[in-house]
N, C-alpha and C positions, 0 to 999 in steps of 0.2 A: 038545457038538459044535454044537448049533443056536445056542448063545449066541456061540460063536466065529465063526460065519458071518455073523451079523447085525451084529456090532460094527463092521467096516470100512464097511459100507453106511451105518450111522448117521453115522459121521464124514464120509464123502464127502457125504452129503446136507446136513449142517450147513455144510460149506465152500461148497457150491454156493449154499445159501440165503444165506450171509453175503456172498458175492461178488455175487450177483444183486440184492440189495436193500440198497444203501448207505443209511446214515442221513441223512435230509434235513437240509440246513443252512439256518438262518434268515437271510434277506437283511437287510442293514442298510439303514435308510431313507436316502434321498438327502438331502444337506444342501448349503447354499451360504452364502457370506459376502457381506457388503455389497460388497466389492471385485468379486467375481464377478458380482453382480447389476448393478452399475454398468457393467461391461464388456459384459455380455450385452444389457442394454437399449440401450446405444449412445447416439449423439448424435441429438437431434431437436428438436421444437418446444419442449419444456420447457427445454432448455439455451439456446435462443435467448432465451426470456423471462427466464431466469435471468441471462443475459449483459446484457440491456438494463436490467433493474431493479437488479441488484447492481452492475453497471458504472456506473450513474448515481450511485452513492455517490461516485465519483471527481469528478463534476461539482460536487457540493456541497462536498466537501473542498477542491478546487482554488479555488473561489470564496472560501471562508473564509480560506485560507492566503494567496492572492494579494491579497486585499483590503488587507492591510497595506502591500504594495508600492505600490499606487496611491493610498492614503490618506495615506501618510507625509508628502509635501510639504504637504498641506493642514493636517494637525494640527500640523506643525512651525511653520507660519505662524500658525495660530489661537492656539496656546498658547505661541508663541515658545520653542520647545524647542531644546536643545542636541543635538549629534550623538548623545551617549550616551543621551539621553532617548528619542530616536526609535528607537535600537537596542534599548532596554530593552523596548519594546512587543512586538517580535518575539520577543525572548528569553523574556518571560513567557508568551506564547502557547505556545511550545514547552516551557516548564517545566510548564505544565498538561497538555500532551499527554504529556510524559514520565512524570509521576506516574500519570496515569489509564490510560495504555497498559498498565502492569503490572496495575493493579486490574481493568480490563476483561478482560484476558487470563486472569487467575485465575478471574474470575466466569464467563467464557464456557466454560472447560473444565469448570466445575462445574455450571452451570445452563443452558447452551445458548448457541449463537452468535446465534440469531434474537432472543432476548429482549434481549441486550446491545446488539445493533445498533439495535433500536427505542429503547431507553433513551437511547443516545448521540445519536440524531437528535433526539429530543424535547428533550434537554438543550441540544444545540448551537443549535437553532432558537430556544429560549426566551432564552438569554443573548445570542445575536446580535441579536435584536430589542431587548433592553434596552440594548445598546451604543449604539444610535442615539440614546438619550436621555441619554448621558453628560454630566453638567454640568461635568466637569473632567478634566484629564489623568489624575489618580489613579484616578478611576472608570473611565475608558476602559481603562487598563491592567488593572485588576481584572476587568472584564467580558470583555475579550478573553482573559484567562487562563482564565476559565470556559468560553469557547467552545473554546479549545484542549483542555480536559478532555473536552468532548463529542466533538469531532472524532476523538479518539484511538480511539474505539470503531468507527469506520467500517471499520477493517481486517477486522472480522468478515465483511463482505460478500465480501471476497476469499477468506476461508477457506471460506465456504459454497460459493462457485463452485468452488474447488479440490476440495472433498470430493464434489461431484456430477459432475464432469467425468471421462469415461474417460481413461485414461492417454495415449493417442496424440493427444488433442485439447488437453491442458493447455498444451503448448508453443506452440500456435497461438492459442488463445482468450485466455489470460491476458495476453500482450503487447498484444493488441488493445484491452485495457481502457484503454491509454494514450490512446486516442481520447477517452474521457470526461474525463480530466484535462485534455487539450488544450482540449476544448469549454468546460469550466468556466473555464480560464485566459483564453481568448479572450473569453468572455462577460463576465467581470468587467472586463477591460480596455476592451472596447467600451462597456459601461455607464458606466464611469468617465469616458470621454471625452465622454459626452453628459450624464450626470447631475450630476457635480461642478461644471462651469462654470455650470449652470443652476439646479438646486434644492439642490445641496450634498451633502456626504459622508454626512450622516445619512440622507438618502433613499436613497443608494446602498446602505447597509447594510440598510435595510428591504427594498428590492427584492431584494437578494442572498439574503435569508432565504426567499424564496418557493419556489425549487426544492426545498429541503430539506423544507418542509412538505408539498408535493405528493407527494414521494417516499415519505413516511411511509405515505400511504394505499395505495401500491402494494405494500408489504411483505406484505400479507395473501395475495398470490398465490404467495409463496415459502415452502415449508415449512422446518421445522427440519432440520438435517443428519441424515441417516439414520445416518451413522457415529457421530455424537454419541449418538443415541438408543440404539443397540445397546451402546455403551460403558457406558451407565448401566443397562442391563438392560431398557429399554423397547423390546423386540423387536417388539411388536405395532404401535407407532407407526411404527417404521422400515419394517416390512413394508407398512403402509398407504401410506406415502410412496412407496416403491419401486413399488408396484402402480399408483398414480396416475400416476407418471412414465412407466411402461411403457405405460399406456393413452393418455396424451397423445402419446407418441412413436410410437404404433401398433406397438409391439414386444412381445415375450414376456418373461416372467420365467423365470429358471432353474427347473428342476424340483426339488422337495424342500422342505425346511424351512430357514428362515433361522436360522443358529446362529453366535453369536459369544460369546466369554467376557465375563462382566461384569467391568469394570475398576474396582475399588474405589478405587485410588490414581490420581487424575487431577489435573492442574494443579499438580504439585509442583515447586517451584524446584530442589530437589535432583536431580531427574531430568535437568535440562538439563546438570548438571555431573557426571553419571554417566560412568564411564570410557569407555563406548561413544561418547558425544557430547561429551565435554569439549573436545577440540581443535577439533571442528567448531563448537561453540557460541562459543568464544573468538574464532575467526577470523571467524565471521559477525558478531559484535558489532563487531569492528574495521572490517569492511567497511561495515556499516550506518552506523556513526558517520561514516566518511569520505565515503560517498556523500551522506549528508544534508548534511554540511558543504559539499561541493562544489556540490550542487544549489541549496540556498538561497543559497549564496555567489554563484552565477551570477545568480540572480534579483535579489538585492539589489544586487549590483555593477553590473548593467546599469542598474537604476533610479538608482543613485548617479552613474554615469558620465553619464547623461542629465540628471539634476537639477542637478548641480554642474559639469557640463561639464569633467570630468577626462579630457581626451583628450590623448594624446601627452605625458603628464607635466605638462601645464599645470595650474595650480590658481588660476584667477582668483577672487579674493575681492572681487567687486564688491558690497559690502554696503551699497549705498545704501538708505536707509530708504524703504519703499514702504507704501502703505495698500492692503490687499487686501480687497475686499468679498466675503465668503463667502456663497454661495447657501444660506443656512442659514435655519432656521425663525425664528431670532432676528434674522437680517439684520444680524449684527454686523460691525463694521469693526475690523481688527486690524493695528496697525503692527508690522512685523517685517522681518527680513532673510531673504528667501526667494526661491526660484525655482520657480514653478509649472510643471507639465508643459504643454508646447505640443502642438498637434495632431500635429506631426511626431514628438514623443517617444512618443506613444501608438502611432503607426504603427510606429515602430522596435520597441516592446515587442511588438506583435502579430506582426511578422515574425519576431523572435527566438523567440517562443513557438511559432509554427508549426513551428519547427525540432524541437520535441519529438517530432513524428511522422515527421520526415524519414527517420530511420534505422530505422523500425519494420520494414519488409520485411527489411532486412539483419539486424536484431536477431532476428527470428523464425527466419530461416535459420540464424544462428549458434547460437541456443539449441537447435535441433532437430538440427543436423548436427555442429557442433563440440562441443556439450555446454554445460552451464551454466557450468562453471568456466572453461574456455578462453575462451568468449565474453565473460564478465565481465572477465577479466584483460586482454583486448584493448581493450575499450571504456574501461576505467579508465586504461590506458596512454595511449590517445589523448586522454582528457580532460586528463591531466597536460600533454601536449604543447600543447594548444590554450590552456590557461591561460597558458603561457609566451608563446605567440604574441600574446596581448593586450598584451604589452609593446612590440610593434612599433608605431612611429609610423605611422599609416595614416589614410586618409580616413574619413569617416563611413560610406561604403558598406563599406569594409574592416572597420570595427568591427562593423557589423551582421552581416557575413558570419561573423566570428569568434564573435560571440554566438549566431548561428544554429546553428553547428556545436557549440558548447558545450552549448546547450540540448538538441540532438539526442543527444549523447553521455551527458549526465547522466540524461536520461530513459531511455535504453537501460540504463544501470547499474541504475536503480531497477526496471525491468521484470524484469531477470534475478534480482536478489537477492530480490525478492518471491516469484518462482516457486520459487527454490531453497529458501528458508526454509520455505515452505508444504509442500514435498515432502519435505524431509530429516527432519522430525520426525514421530513417530507421532501418532495421534489423541489419545492420552491427554495430550499436552502440546503439540499443534500451536498452539492459540490462545495459550497462555502463551509459547511460543517466539517467535511473531510479536509478541506484546505487549511482551515484554522487549526484543526486537530493535528494535521501533519506539520504545520508550522511550529506549534508548541512542542511537538515531538522532537523537532530538531534542536530545541533548547537542551534537551537531554543529551542529544547526540553531540552538541557543541561542548558540553561539560565533560562528557565521557573521556575524550582524549587526555585531558589534564589529570584525570583520576587514573586512567590505565597506563599512561606513558610518563607521568611526572610523579604523582603520589605513590604509585606502585613501586617505583624505583627506591623510594624512601621507606615505605612501610606497606608490605603486601597485606598484612592483617588489617590495617586501617582501610585500605582501598576496598578489599573484599567485604568487610563488614558494612561499609557505606553502600555498596551495591545491594547487599542482602537487605538492609533496612528499607531501602527505597522499594524493593519488591514486596515486602510485607505490607507497606502502606498501599500499594497498588492492589494487592490481593483483597484487602479489606474494602477498598473503594469499589472493586468489581463486584464483590458479594452484596453490597448494599445499593447497587444501581436500582433506580425506581421502576424502570421499564424493561420487560423481557421481550425480545423480538422474535423468539423461536415460533415459527408457524404463522407469523403476522404478515399480512399483506403490506406492501410498500404504500406509505401514505402520500397522497398527492398534495394536500394542503394541510396546514397545521391545525 
């Protein structure tokens, strides 16, 4: 009887005890990713320094690339070169760029963006200085090819900027980098107008090497990409970098521990042709090739129109033999058939070059509000139109106006495709994606001299129609890209 009375009480007591004292659950520690850290830290003083230092790589690259356009008339005269020989110089520069763009892209995804950027600058500065001592045309071509190899690594500066910038600032800050390319282009044209007539083209090359050497010393203020460090398992280095950026920006880090998966497979060509990215990759390659073809076509065509006076379909071949005294260290005199740039020609080049920044505000608005794809397709379509307008017989002022607008449009095209390519690929293959795109882009740059400097001398209409057709193809390819990156966070893995 007593046992039967106590049994229910025991059961009730256990139930009350079970309901009143739930088993405590262990809290999971807070974690965050690099993407979350970059967004939390926000934009500040570090990013301004990053913009100025990494953006200045564009000054050096522009000076080295534009150097050929301003030196071409002089070396044509000194070594009595044919049109195809002058075109070959530019082609070989871009051949070196094409080959090493892939090599540096692979190495950057495996060993780091910062290291490759430093190596490329040291390489470029060394061979650029050697070029100024070229004893012959063959040596000049070889050494400029080596310079092209070095310049191809400068794209790592853009990747470092992209990987440190918060999402909402990328569409504004990256297009502004065009200011640095403009500064480099104007600087080399201005220097050429003063240096070539006085002390010669060799000294122009030596002076043009100085900005690159100075910039090398500023690289120590910029750290390795935190996204790259975590992808290799070096989380501590990434954490140190992010903490120093937060301190410099006077902002706070996210709470918790930095956690990212270690990515063993990095920088693989096969990833670019994976089913997820295959169509995007192929269309990007077409666009890069076409944009480069149009961009360098405009630069070299404007120089050719000025040097050989190919205006309104005229083709005066007043090849009276002249003796040109070159302001050279050797003080040589070279009999040749040539036409040197006059002061008015340099002014025209400067005006058309300034056009590269003319559409920057509209380009930034288009990128951020219309999206990368639509903005690029519109500017490519307009580029095609203005190439056709160059066929119109007009005054010198009209020609300058058309060249001005063309330079503005082709620069806008480059701005947009650079941003899109850096955003569309994940960290594991971003540098390789940029590298191979830049490499294929140089195929367009290699072909452009033979169209601008050889075909244009035979048929202006044929050359300009070819440029226009390529731009139309690129406009269609841009409009049909499968991925829009506007407002999208940078991907860490595919």
